[in-house]
Backbone atoms as SQL, in Angstrom:
CREATE TABLE atoms (id INTEGER PRIMARY KEY, chain TEXT, resi INTEGER, resn TEXT, atom TEXT, x REAL, y REAL, z REAL);
INSERT INTO atoms VALUES
  (1, 'A', 1, 'UNK', 'N', 90.123, 77.908, -48.173),
  (2, 'A', 1, 'UNK', 'CA', 89.937, 76.894, -49.178),
  (3, 'A', 1, 'UNK', 'C', 89.650, 77.593, -50.504),
  (4, 'A', 2, 'UNK', 'N', 90.439, 77.314, -51.512),
  (5, 'A', 2, 'UNK', 'CA', 90.305, 77.941, -52.825),
  (6, 'A', 2, 'UNK', 'C', 89.382, 77.113, -53.720),
  (7, 'A', 3, 'UNK', 'N', 88.535, 77.814, -54.462),
  (8, 'A', 3, 'UNK', 'CA', 87.667, 77.165, -55.434),
  (9, 'A', 3, 'UNK', 'C', 87.846, 77.860, -56.777),
  (10, 'A', 4, 'UNK', 'N', 87.476, 77.152, -57.822),
  (11, 'A', 4, 'UNK', 'CA', 87.495, 77.711, -59.167),
  (12, 'A', 4, 'UNK', 'C', 86.052, 77.991, -59.565),
  (13, 'A', 5, 'UNK', 'N', 85.807, 79.189, -60.054),
  (14, 'A', 5, 'UNK', 'CA', 84.483, 79.568, -60.534),
  (15, 'A', 5, 'UNK', 'C', 84.582, 79.719, -62.048),
  (16, 'A', 6, 'UNK', 'N', 83.791, 78.931, -62.753),
  (17, 'A', 6, 'UNK', 'CA', 83.773, 79.005, -64.214),
  (18, 'A', 6, 'UNK', 'C', 82.437, 79.594, -64.648),
  (19, 'A', 7, 'UNK', 'N', 82.496, 80.633, -65.469),
  (20, 'A', 7, 'UNK', 'CA', 81.296, 81.288, -65.977),
  (21, 'A', 7, 'UNK', 'C', 81.046, 80.789, -67.399),
  (22, 'A', 8, 'UNK', 'N', 79.951, 80.053, -67.590),
  (23, 'A', 8, 'UNK', 'CA', 79.633, 79.486, -68.907),
  (24, 'A', 8, 'UNK', 'C', 79.309, 80.543, -69.955),
  (25, 'A', 9, 'UNK', 'N', 78.817, 81.684, -69.538),
  (26, 'A', 9, 'UNK', 'CA', 78.443, 82.724, -70.502),
  (27, 'A', 9, 'UNK', 'C', 79.664, 83.457, -71.039),
  (28, 'A', 10, 'UNK', 'N', 80.580, 83.829, -70.159),
  (29, 'A', 10, 'UNK', 'CA', 81.772, 84.559, -70.599),
  (30, 'A', 10, 'UNK', 'C', 82.955, 83.637, -70.873),
  (31, 'A', 11, 'UNK', 'N', 82.795, 82.355, -70.549),
  (32, 'A', 11, 'UNK', 'CA', 83.850, 81.353, -70.733),
  (33, 'A', 11, 'UNK', 'C', 85.125, 81.726, -69.984),
  (34, 'A', 12, 'UNK', 'N', 84.952, 82.358, -68.817),
  (35, 'A', 12, 'UNK', 'CA', 86.079, 82.763, -67.983),
  (36, 'A', 12, 'UNK', 'C', 86.090, 81.957, -66.695),
  (37, 'A', 13, 'UNK', 'N', 87.287, 81.779, -66.176),
  (38, 'A', 13, 'UNK', 'CA', 87.466, 81.056, -64.931),
  (39, 'A', 13, 'UNK', 'C', 88.305, 81.909, -63.993),
  (40, 'A', 14, 'UNK', 'N', 87.958, 81.890, -62.718),
  (41, 'A', 14, 'UNK', 'CA', 88.762, 82.610, -61.729),
  (42, 'A', 14, 'UNK', 'C', 88.794, 81.819, -60.430),
  (43, 'A', 15, 'UNK', 'N', 89.825, 82.077, -59.644),
  (44, 'A', 15, 'UNK', 'CA', 90.004, 81.406, -58.366),
  (45, 'A', 15, 'UNK', 'C', 89.616, 82.360, -57.253),
  (46, 'A', 16, 'UNK', 'N', 88.799, 81.866, -56.338),
  (47, 'A', 16, 'UNK', 'CA', 88.339, 82.664, -55.201),
  (48, 'A', 16, 'UNK', 'C', 88.350, 81.799, -53.950),
  (49, 'A', 17, 'UNK', 'N', 88.264, 82.450, -52.800),
  (50, 'A', 17, 'UNK', 'CA', 88.074, 81.728, -51.548),
  (51, 'A', 17, 'UNK', 'C', 86.647, 81.198, -51.545),
  (52, 'A', 18, 'UNK', 'N', 86.431, 80.068, -50.897),
  (53, 'A', 18, 'UNK', 'CA', 85.111, 79.449, -50.859),
  (54, 'A', 18, 'UNK', 'C', 84.041, 80.422, -50.373),
  (55, 'A', 19, 'UNK', 'N', 84.348, 81.190, -49.343),
  (56, 'A', 19, 'UNK', 'CA', 83.344, 82.119, -48.806),
  (57, 'A', 19, 'UNK', 'C', 82.976, 83.194, -49.833),
  (58, 'A', 20, 'UNK', 'N', 83.945, 83.650, -50.625),
  (59, 'A', 20, 'UNK', 'CA', 83.657, 84.635, -51.672),
  (60, 'A', 20, 'UNK', 'C', 82.761, 84.028, -52.751),
  (61, 'A', 21, 'UNK', 'N', 83.045, 82.782, -53.109),
  (62, 'A', 21, 'UNK', 'CA', 82.234, 82.105, -54.122),
  (63, 'A', 21, 'UNK', 'C', 80.797, 81.936, -53.640),
  (64, 'A', 22, 'UNK', 'N', 80.629, 81.602, -52.375),
  (65, 'A', 22, 'UNK', 'CA', 79.280, 81.440, -51.832),
  (66, 'A', 22, 'UNK', 'C', 78.534, 82.770, -51.808),
  (67, 'A', 23, 'UNK', 'N', 79.233, 83.847, -51.509),
  (68, 'A', 23, 'UNK', 'CA', 78.602, 85.171, -51.550),
  (69, 'A', 23, 'UNK', 'C', 78.173, 85.540, -52.974),
  (70, 'A', 24, 'UNK', 'N', 78.980, 85.175, -53.949),
  (71, 'A', 24, 'UNK', 'CA', 78.617, 85.427, -55.343),
  (72, 'A', 24, 'UNK', 'C', 77.340, 84.669, -55.691),
  (73, 'A', 25, 'UNK', 'N', 77.274, 83.400, -55.280),
  (74, 'A', 25, 'UNK', 'CA', 76.070, 82.613, -55.554),
  (75, 'A', 25, 'UNK', 'C', 74.841, 83.222, -54.896),
  (76, 'A', 26, 'UNK', 'N', 74.999, 83.674, -53.657),
  (77, 'A', 26, 'UNK', 'CA', 73.872, 84.318, -52.966),
  (78, 'A', 26, 'UNK', 'C', 73.423, 85.570, -53.718),
  (79, 'A', 27, 'UNK', 'N', 74.382, 86.347, -54.201),
  (80, 'A', 27, 'UNK', 'CA', 74.034, 87.578, -54.922),
  (81, 'A', 27, 'UNK', 'C', 73.374, 87.282, -56.269),
  (82, 'A', 28, 'UNK', 'N', 73.600, 86.082, -56.803),
  (83, 'A', 28, 'UNK', 'CA', 73.002, 85.694, -58.085),
  (84, 'A', 28, 'UNK', 'C', 71.673, 84.965, -57.907),
  (85, 'A', 29, 'UNK', 'N', 71.237, 84.782, -56.637),
  (86, 'A', 29, 'UNK', 'CA', 69.909, 84.212, -56.422),
  (87, 'A', 29, 'UNK', 'C', 69.847, 82.876, -55.722),
  (88, 'A', 30, 'UNK', 'N', 70.966, 82.355, -55.241),
  (89, 'A', 30, 'UNK', 'CA', 70.922, 81.097, -54.492),
  (90, 'A', 30, 'UNK', 'C', 70.163, 81.320, -53.186),
  (91, 'A', 31, 'UNK', 'N', 69.143, 80.492, -52.902),
  (92, 'A', 31, 'UNK', 'CA', 68.417, 80.647, -51.636),
  (93, 'A', 31, 'UNK', 'C', 69.331, 80.384, -50.435),
  (94, 'A', 32, 'UNK', 'N', 69.191, 81.194, -49.416),
  (95, 'A', 32, 'UNK', 'CA', 70.041, 81.100, -48.231),
  (96, 'A', 32, 'UNK', 'C', 69.961, 79.732, -47.571),
  (97, 'A', 33, 'UNK', 'N', 68.790, 79.107, -47.594),
  (98, 'A', 33, 'UNK', 'CA', 68.646, 77.807, -46.934),
  (99, 'A', 33, 'UNK', 'C', 69.384, 76.687, -47.666),
  (100, 'A', 34, 'UNK', 'N', 69.794, 76.909, -48.916),
  (101, 'A', 34, 'UNK', 'CA', 70.563, 75.908, -49.664),
  (102, 'A', 34, 'UNK', 'C', 72.069, 76.051, -49.464),
  (103, 'A', 35, 'UNK', 'N', 72.487, 77.140, -48.849),
  (104, 'A', 35, 'UNK', 'CA', 73.911, 77.432, -48.698),
  (105, 'A', 35, 'UNK', 'C', 74.695, 76.319, -47.991),
  (106, 'A', 36, 'UNK', 'N', 74.220, 75.783, -46.851),
  (107, 'A', 36, 'UNK', 'CA', 74.996, 74.721, -46.190),
  (108, 'A', 36, 'UNK', 'C', 75.182, 73.475, -47.059),
  (109, 'A', 37, 'UNK', 'N', 74.153, 73.076, -47.804),
  (110, 'A', 37, 'UNK', 'CA', 74.265, 71.894, -48.663),
  (111, 'A', 37, 'UNK', 'C', 75.240, 72.132, -49.808),
  (112, 'A', 38, 'UNK', 'N', 75.211, 73.329, -50.365),
  (113, 'A', 38, 'UNK', 'CA', 76.120, 73.665, -51.466),
  (114, 'A', 38, 'UNK', 'C', 77.562, 73.655, -50.970),
  (115, 'A', 39, 'UNK', 'N', 77.799, 74.267, -49.823),
  (116, 'A', 39, 'UNK', 'CA', 79.148, 74.309, -49.248),
  (117, 'A', 39, 'UNK', 'C', 79.655, 72.895, -48.975),
  (118, 'A', 40, 'UNK', 'N', 78.817, 72.066, -48.387),
  (119, 'A', 40, 'UNK', 'CA', 79.203, 70.687, -48.070),
  (120, 'A', 40, 'UNK', 'C', 79.514, 69.903, -49.341),
  (121, 'A', 41, 'UNK', 'N', 78.721, 70.102, -50.368),
  (122, 'A', 41, 'UNK', 'CA', 78.928, 69.404, -51.630),
  (123, 'A', 41, 'UNK', 'C', 80.254, 69.803, -52.278),
  (124, 'A', 42, 'UNK', 'N', 80.551, 71.096, -52.291),
  (125, 'A', 42, 'UNK', 'CA', 81.807, 71.572, -52.878),
  (126, 'A', 42, 'UNK', 'C', 82.999, 71.040, -52.087),
  (127, 'A', 43, 'UNK', 'N', 82.907, 71.083, -50.758),
  (128, 'A', 43, 'UNK', 'CA', 84.007, 70.585, -49.924),
  (129, 'A', 43, 'UNK', 'C', 84.206, 69.079, -50.076),
  (130, 'A', 44, 'UNK', 'N', 83.147, 68.363, -50.461),
  (131, 'A', 44, 'UNK', 'CA', 83.252, 66.920, -50.689),
  (132, 'A', 44, 'UNK', 'C', 83.910, 66.608, -52.032),
  (133, 'A', 45, 'UNK', 'N', 84.184, 67.657, -52.820),
  (134, 'A', 45, 'UNK', 'CA', 84.861, 67.461, -54.096),
  (135, 'A', 45, 'UNK', 'C', 83.941, 67.428, -55.298),
  (136, 'A', 46, 'UNK', 'N', 82.668, 67.719, -55.094),
  (137, 'A', 46, 'UNK', 'CA', 81.709, 67.721, -56.198),
  (138, 'A', 46, 'UNK', 'C', 81.668, 69.083, -56.877),
  (139, 'A', 47, 'UNK', 'N', 81.325, 69.073, -58.152),
  (140, 'A', 47, 'UNK', 'CA', 81.085, 70.326, -58.864),
  (141, 'A', 47, 'UNK', 'C', 79.673, 70.783, -58.548),
  (142, 'A', 48, 'UNK', 'N', 79.488, 72.088, -58.450),
  (143, 'A', 48, 'UNK', 'CA', 78.154, 72.642, -58.256),
  (144, 'A', 48, 'UNK', 'C', 77.859, 73.569, -59.418),
  (145, 'A', 49, 'UNK', 'N', 76.782, 73.279, -60.143),
  (146, 'A', 49, 'UNK', 'CA', 76.380, 74.124, -61.265),
  (147, 'A', 49, 'UNK', 'C', 75.153, 74.920, -60.853),
  (148, 'A', 50, 'UNK', 'N', 75.187, 76.218, -61.129),
  (149, 'A', 50, 'UNK', 'CA', 74.103, 77.102, -60.728),
  (150, 'A', 50, 'UNK', 'C', 73.542, 77.836, -61.935),
  (151, 'A', 51, 'UNK', 'N', 72.267, 77.644, -62.194),
  (152, 'A', 51, 'UNK', 'CA', 71.537, 78.330, -63.273),
  (153, 'A', 51, 'UNK', 'C', 72.219, 78.199, -64.639),
  (154, 'A', 52, 'UNK', 'N', 72.846, 77.092, -64.896),
  (155, 'A', 52, 'UNK', 'CA', 73.559, 76.873, -66.164),
  (156, 'A', 52, 'UNK', 'C', 74.538, 77.988, -66.497),
  (157, 'A', 53, 'UNK', 'N', 74.921, 78.775, -65.502),
  (158, 'A', 53, 'UNK', 'CA', 75.837, 79.889, -65.739),
  (159, 'A', 53, 'UNK', 'C', 77.168, 79.725, -65.030),
  (160, 'A', 54, 'UNK', 'N', 77.148, 79.138, -63.847),
  (161, 'A', 54, 'UNK', 'CA', 78.356, 79.035, -63.033),
  (162, 'A', 54, 'UNK', 'C', 78.610, 77.589, -62.628),
  (163, 'A', 55, 'UNK', 'N', 79.873, 77.204, -62.683),
  (164, 'A', 55, 'UNK', 'CA', 80.306, 75.912, -62.153),
  (165, 'A', 55, 'UNK', 'C', 81.374, 76.216, -61.113),
  (166, 'A', 56, 'UNK', 'N', 81.183, 75.675, -59.922),
  (167, 'A', 56, 'UNK', 'CA', 82.140, 75.897, -58.837),
  (168, 'A', 56, 'UNK', 'C', 82.673, 74.546, -58.388),
  (169, 'A', 57, 'UNK', 'N', 83.992, 74.469, -58.270),
  (170, 'A', 57, 'UNK', 'CA', 84.651, 73.233, -57.822),
  (171, 'A', 57, 'UNK', 'C', 85.904, 73.606, -57.049),
  (172, 'A', 58, 'UNK', 'N', 86.404, 72.659, -56.280),
  (173, 'A', 58, 'UNK', 'CA', 87.639, 72.890, -55.545),
  (174, 'A', 58, 'UNK', 'C', 88.766, 73.169, -56.533),
  (175, 'A', 59, 'UNK', 'N', 89.621, 74.110, -56.184),
  (176, 'A', 59, 'UNK', 'CA', 90.754, 74.459, -57.037),
  (177, 'A', 59, 'UNK', 'C', 91.875, 73.466, -56.803),
  (178, 'A', 60, 'UNK', 'N', 92.393, 72.936, -57.894),
  (179, 'A', 60, 'UNK', 'CA', 93.529, 72.018, -57.820),
  (180, 'A', 60, 'UNK', 'C', 94.684, 72.649, -58.569),
  (181, 'A', 61, 'UNK', 'N', 95.793, 72.841, -57.868),
  (182, 'A', 61, 'UNK', 'CA', 96.970, 73.430, -58.509),
  (183, 'A', 61, 'UNK', 'C', 97.466, 72.504, -59.613),
  (184, 'A', 62, 'UNK', 'N', 97.852, 73.079, -60.747),
  (185, 'A', 62, 'UNK', 'CA', 98.422, 72.254, -61.813),
  (186, 'A', 62, 'UNK', 'C', 99.750, 71.653, -61.358),
  (187, 'A', 63, 'UNK', 'N', 99.999, 70.441, -61.802),
  (188, 'A', 63, 'UNK', 'CA', 101.262, 69.787, -61.467),
  (189, 'A', 63, 'UNK', 'C', 102.396, 70.433, -62.243),
  (190, 'A', 64, 'UNK', 'N', 103.511, 70.648, -61.567),
  (191, 'A', 64, 'UNK', 'CA', 104.684, 71.216, -62.242),
  (192, 'A', 64, 'UNK', 'C', 105.394, 70.109, -63.003),
  (193, 'A', 65, 'UNK', 'N', 105.835, 70.410, -64.229),
  (194, 'A', 65, 'UNK', 'CA', 106.527, 69.375, -65.030),
  (195, 'A', 65, 'UNK', 'C', 107.881, 69.027, -64.478);
């Protein structure tokens, strides 16, 4: 499952696998006990904002014209 990670500080966006994004959040200080709720929320289609620095959401391919 692909997600988009947007960094508010660098204004950059990248696409990663959900598991990679969760590992990034853990390395940035997300408590391990919150991991299942965060994963469930992202898979439900919600955006997850972490420390006003990162926004993670499901990746949606742009429609071809």
